[in-house]
C-alpha positions as CSV (number, residue, x, y, z in Angstrom):
1,M,31.8,67.1,272.9
2,I,29.7,70.5,273.1
3,K,27.4,71.2,270.3
4,T,27.8,74.9,269.4
5,S,24.9,77.0,267.9
6,P,25.5,77.8,264.3
7,V,26.9,81.6,264.0
8,P,26.6,83.5,260.9
9,A,29.2,84.1,259.5
10,A,30.0,88.4,260.1
11,E,29.6,86.9,264.1
12,F,32.4,84.4,263.8
13,T,34.7,87.1,261.9
14,R,34.0,89.6,264.6
15,N,34.6,87.5,267.6
16,F,36.5,85.3,266.5
17,G,39.1,84.5,269.3
18,R,36.1,83.9,271.4
19,Y,34.9,80.5,268.6
20,R,38.4,80.0,268.2
21,M,38.4,79.0,271.3
22,L,34.9,77.5,271.3
23,A,36.3,74.9,269.1
24,Q,38.7,73.2,271.1
25,K,35.5,71.7,272.9
26,G,33.0,71.1,269.1
27,A,33.3,71.9,265.7
28,V,31.2,75.5,265.6
29,P,28.7,75.6,262.7
30,V,29.2,78.3,261.2
31,T,26.5,79.9,258.5
32,S,25.9,82.6,255.9
33,H,22.3,83.7,254.8
34,G,21.2,80.8,257.6
35,Q,22.4,78.1,255.8
36,I,25.5,76.1,257.0
37,T,28.6,77.0,254.6
38,G,31.1,75.5,256.8
39,Y,32.6,74.0,260.7
40,F,35.3,75.5,262.2
41,V,37.0,73.0,264.2
42,P,41.1,72.9,265.7
43,A,43.9,71.8,263.3
44,E,44.4,68.3,265.6
45,E,41.4,67.6,263.9
46,Y,41.0,68.3,260.9
47,E,44.7,66.8,260.0
48,E,43.1,63.3,261.8
49,F,40.8,63.6,259.5
50,E,42.5,64.8,256.6
51,R,44.4,60.8,257.4
52,F,41.0,59.5,257.4
53,R,40.3,61.2,253.8
54,A,43.5,59.6,252.9
55,Q,43.1,55.9,254.2
56,R,40.4,55.3,251.5
57,R,40.4,53.7,248.7
58,S,37.7,53.1,246.3
59,F,38.1,51.3,243.2
60,A,35.7,50.4,240.2
61,T,35.0,47.0,240.9
62,I,36.0,45.6,237.0
63,E,39.0,46.3,238.9
64,L,38.1,43.0,241.8
65,E,40.8,39.7,240.9
66,E,38.0,36.8,240.2
67,E,38.7,35.3,242.4
68,K,37.2,37.8,244.9
69,V,34.4,38.4,242.9
70,Q,34.1,34.6,243.3
71,A,34.6,35.0,247.0
72,I,31.4,37.6,247.4
73,A,29.3,35.0,245.3
74,K,29.9,32.5,247.8
75,A,29.7,34.9,250.9
76,K,26.5,33.8,252.8
77,M,25.2,35.9,255.8
78,D,25.5,35.3,259.4
79,P,22.2,33.7,260.0
80,R,21.4,36.2,263.4
81,H,20.6,39.0,260.3
82,D,17.7,36.0,258.4
83,H,15.0,38.7,260.2
84,L,16.8,41.6,257.6
85,N,15.2,39.4,254.5
86,A,12.0,40.3,255.2
87,L,12.9,44.0,254.3
88,L,13.7,43.2,250.8
89,E,10.9,41.6,250.0
90,S,8.6,43.4,248.2
91,K,4.9,43.9,249.5
């Protein structure tokens, strides 16, 4: 993927064809008043993103079955990560 510099919306509109071609190599950030307001990406990339987003599922922990709650409560981190516990200790 090639990183494209941000493009002002007016420039993007005037030269849409050019930026459509650039989007095939990487997302094109589009700005308005100096702030990025969106990214122009190929249709396939956007469709892939939508498929990914549709697969995500969020839920409230209250919805968990009791056995899953207990399994989570009993879970232990792999000992290889014990050094991370030091990050949790107050100084």
